[in-house]
N, C-alpha and C positions, 0 to 999 in steps of 0.2 A: 504495500499500500504507499503511495507516495504523499506525503504529507505537504500542502505549499508552505511557502515561506512566506508568513503573512503577519501584520501586527494591529494595535486598536489604537483608536484615538477619536475626540471631538472635534470634528471638523467644522470648519464653518461652509453653509452650503453653496457660499460664491466659489470656492476653493475647488467644487465638483461638478462636471461636466455630464449632462444625460449623453448618454451612448448614441451617437448618429445612426447606427448602422438596428438597433434594439428595433424587431419586426414587432414586438407585442404593443398591443392599446389594450393598455387599461382604463380603469373607470377609476379617477381622479378623486372624483366629487364623493364618494362611495369611502376610499382611503381618508380624504379629511374628513369624513363622521366618523371615522374607525379613529382617528387620532385625537378630533374631541371630545369621545366619550374616553377614551383607555388613555390617552398622550402618545408618544411616538418611542414605540418598544423595536429593542431587537438593533441589527446594523445593518448599514447599506454596503454592501461590497464594491470594494472599484480598485481600478488599476492602477496600482504605485506611478509607474512612469506616465502617465496620461493624465491620471484623476477621471477617468470614463468611470461611469458606474454601469456595472456586470450585472447584478443584484439588488432592485431596489428603484429601477427608474420614479418610475408611478408613486412611489411612497416619497422618492426627494422631490419631484412636482407637487404632492400633497403637503410635504413640510413648506415649500415655498410658498404656497397658499395661504397657510396657517399662518406665516410671518415667522416660524422658526429661527432661528439666527445660525443655529451649531446643533449637528449631527452624529451621533454617533457611526464610525466607519470602521470595517476591517478593508486594511488595503493588503490587495494579494500581488506579491512579485511575479508576474508572469509575462510571456512575451505574446505579441499581438496575436499571433495562433491560437492560444491556449485562452488569453484573455476570450475570443470570438466563439471559442466553445462552449466556454462558463457560462455565455449568454448566453446561445442557443438551449445548453443543456437546462438553465436554470427555468425557463418559460418549456421547454419541454414535459421535461420529468415532470409539473404543476399541472400539463394535460392530461398527462395519463393517467393521476389519481380518479378517483372513482370516492362515493361517498356510501356508508352504511347510511339508506335513509331512515331507518326505523330509529336508528342512535341518535341520528342528527335530529327527528323531529321530536324524541324524547329530549336532547338539549335545549332547543329551542321552545322547545313548551316550560323548559323547567326555570326560565328567563322569566322574570319579570315584566320586561319588555323586551323588544327588540333593536332599541337603539344603539349604533355602533357594531351589528353584526353582519350589515351588509343585506340583510333578508328586512321584507317587509310581511306584516300580516298577511296578506295577500297571496306572496311566497309559500307562508307557512300554509294556509288551508290549500293551494295547488297541490302540498307537498300533501297532505293528510287525505285529499281528494284522488290524488295518483297511489297512494299506498291501500285506499280501502280495497277492500273484498268488493268487486263487482259483481254486480247480479242482473246480468240480462239474458232477458229471453228469447229475445230475435237471435238473429244472424249472426254473421260477421259486416255487411252492408249499413244492418241497422244501427249496430255500434258506430261504425266510422259516422254515418251521418247523424246520428245524435252527439256526438262527443263536439267538445269545444277544442280545437286544434293548438287555440293560442295555447293550452293549459298543453298538450302535449309532453312529454317529456323528450330531451334530446339523445338521440341515441347515434354514439361515433362506431363507426365499421371501417376496419381497413379492409380494401380486397384488392388482391392482386389485379393487375393491368388487364386482363386480358377476361377475366371476372367483370370488373366493371365496363371493360368498353361493351361485351355482352350487357351488361343491367342499361346502360344507356339504350339499349333496343327497344328497351319496353316502353310505351306510349305514355306519355309524360309531361309537363310543361316545367318541371324539377324534380329532383332525387325524390321529395317529401312525395311526389303523385305517384313515383313510379314505384316505389313501397305500396303506397296505397294497392297501387293496382296489382304487384303482386299479390298481395295478401288475399283478394279480393277474386284473384284468380286461381290461387292456391283454392278457395275456401269453397268455388264452384265445382272445383275439378274432384274434389272432397265428398260435396255434396252428389254432383253424379256418379261418382263411385259407388257410394249407398245406394242410391237409385238405382244402381243397373245388379247389384248382391240382392235387392229387394227383391 
């Protein structure tokens, strides 16, 4: 295991630079709310030689918006290639995480209010609705017709290029419409198979 040469310091926000190649688009206003509720905690990770932020670009932007003069920084002594890898990895490892939604609901419901959590009461209602045991007597199309699409959970799927190319041949204006069409086709085929057996 390699341990990066690093040091820790309290640094004026003017001495740090948002990384110009950061591809992540964060919700700075939500981070501002979190800082307002809890204060600034943790440390920003920055490249020692350039002052570029590698982890915490949006936290720095939120700190500036809050008028915070100095923030804790972990300086890492890395070359340009490794700095870019850290920048990408910090974002990607976050993307790959998921939630135990039952535990998340339990945690959110245990709080007196949701201020500073990034969740709204409407978000909690949606989580509760999506995790309730649905009881539908209708077929799949009835469920799809009745569902509020804005409350559907997002599902990430990584498909091999050839499979995705095949998926693109399914009629639909976008991937969500193609998934709906695919589920409907499968349901219809299962219904036809049941009819033939009967």
